[in-house]
C-alpha positions, -999 to 999 in steps of 0.1 A, spaced: 808 506 -402 790 479 -427 802 477 -461 780 475 -489 789 454 -511 776 430 -541 774 400 -514 757 418 -491 730 429 -519 729 391 -530 724 379 -496 695 400 -491 681 391 -523 683 357 -519 664 364 -483 638 381 -499 633 353 -527 637 326 -499 611 343 -478 588 346 -510 591 309 -516 586 298 -481 557 322 -478 540 305 -511 552 270 -507 555 265 -469 537 293 -448 502 291 -466 501 251 -464 511 255 -426 489 283 -420 462 263 -436 469 231 -415 472 253 -385 435 267 -393 422 233 -402 436 223 -364 417 254 -348 389 246 -366 388 209 -357 397 222 -321 369 250 -321 344 220 -336 355 194 -308 348 221 -282 316 232 -295 304 196 -299 321 190 -263 299 221 -251 268 208 -269 274 173 -255 279 188 -221 246 208 -220 225 178 -234 236 157 -206 228 183 -182 196 184 -196 191 147 -200 202 146 -160 179 173 -147 150 151 -170 162 122 -153 161 137 -115 127 150 -126 116 115 -135 129 102 -105 117 127 -85 82 117 -101 86 79 -95 95 85 -59 61 107 -55 44 80 -71 59 51 -51 51 71 -19 15 74 -32 13 35 -37 27 30 -3 3 56 9 -24 39 -6 -16 5 4 -16 14 40 -47 32 39 -60 -1 22 -47 -22 48 -58 -2 75 -96 -2 63 -95 -39 56 -78 -45 90 -107 -25 104 -135 -44 82 -122 -77 94 -123 -61 133 -160 -52 126 -169 -88 109 -152 -103 139 -173 -83 164 -205 -88 144 -198 -125 145 -191 -123 183 -225 -104 189 -247 -130 166 -230 -158 186 -238 -139 219 -276 -135 208 -278 -174 193 -263 -183 227 -286 -163 246 -317 -177 224 -306 -214 232 -299 -207 270 -334 -194 268 -348 -224 249 -328 -247 273 -344 -230 304 -380 -228 292 -378 -267 281 -363 -273 315 -391 -252 331 -416 -271 314 -398 -304 320 -394 -294 359 -434 -283 360 -443 -317 345 -420 -338 369 -435 -316 400 -470 -319 385 -465 -355 382 -449 -360 417 -477 -337 432 -504 -361 420 -485 -392 433 -483 -375 465 -517 -365 465 -533 -399 454 -514 -413 482 -523 -389 509 -557 -391 500 -556 -429 491 -581 -431 463 -580 -441 431 -583 -412 409 -598 -413 374 -576 -398 346 -597 -369 341 -592 -359 378 -556 -363 375 -554 -344 340 -572 -315 364 -551 -317 392 -520 -315 369 -534 -282 354 -541 -268 384 -506 -272 403 -491 -264 369 -513 -228 372 -504 -227 409 -464 -227 401 -470 -205 374 -490 -180 398 -460 -184 423 -434 -177 400 -454 -145 384 -456 -134 423 -419 -136 428 
């Protein structure tokens, strides 16, 4: 068995004193350093969690802003397309109106030229008729008789045209 002698008691006493000295001078500072380190790590983890939460919030805010920007951009594009269609239709309508005006002006000009040509033709026919009539009847006509014959010829031509 184990003998109890003075050496064993002194060794136990030395051990207890060593443990007390180590507890007082080493154990408490080591525990304090470990607690400080634990607190620093816990604070760093909390800070990282807050930063992560802030980053997630910022990311969701940016995604929402991006979605709003895309909607706004699509709205601008849609508006531009509608405006382009309206302008294109306005230009087409303007071109149709210009063509219609040109057609009306051309028709009026053709009608004027036709009337002018008919008047010129009537005058020439009347003059030819008078010349032929004067040669046929072989008599000298007075200017009044000549004017009367021209007027009668024109009236007959207008009456003949009206009958057609």
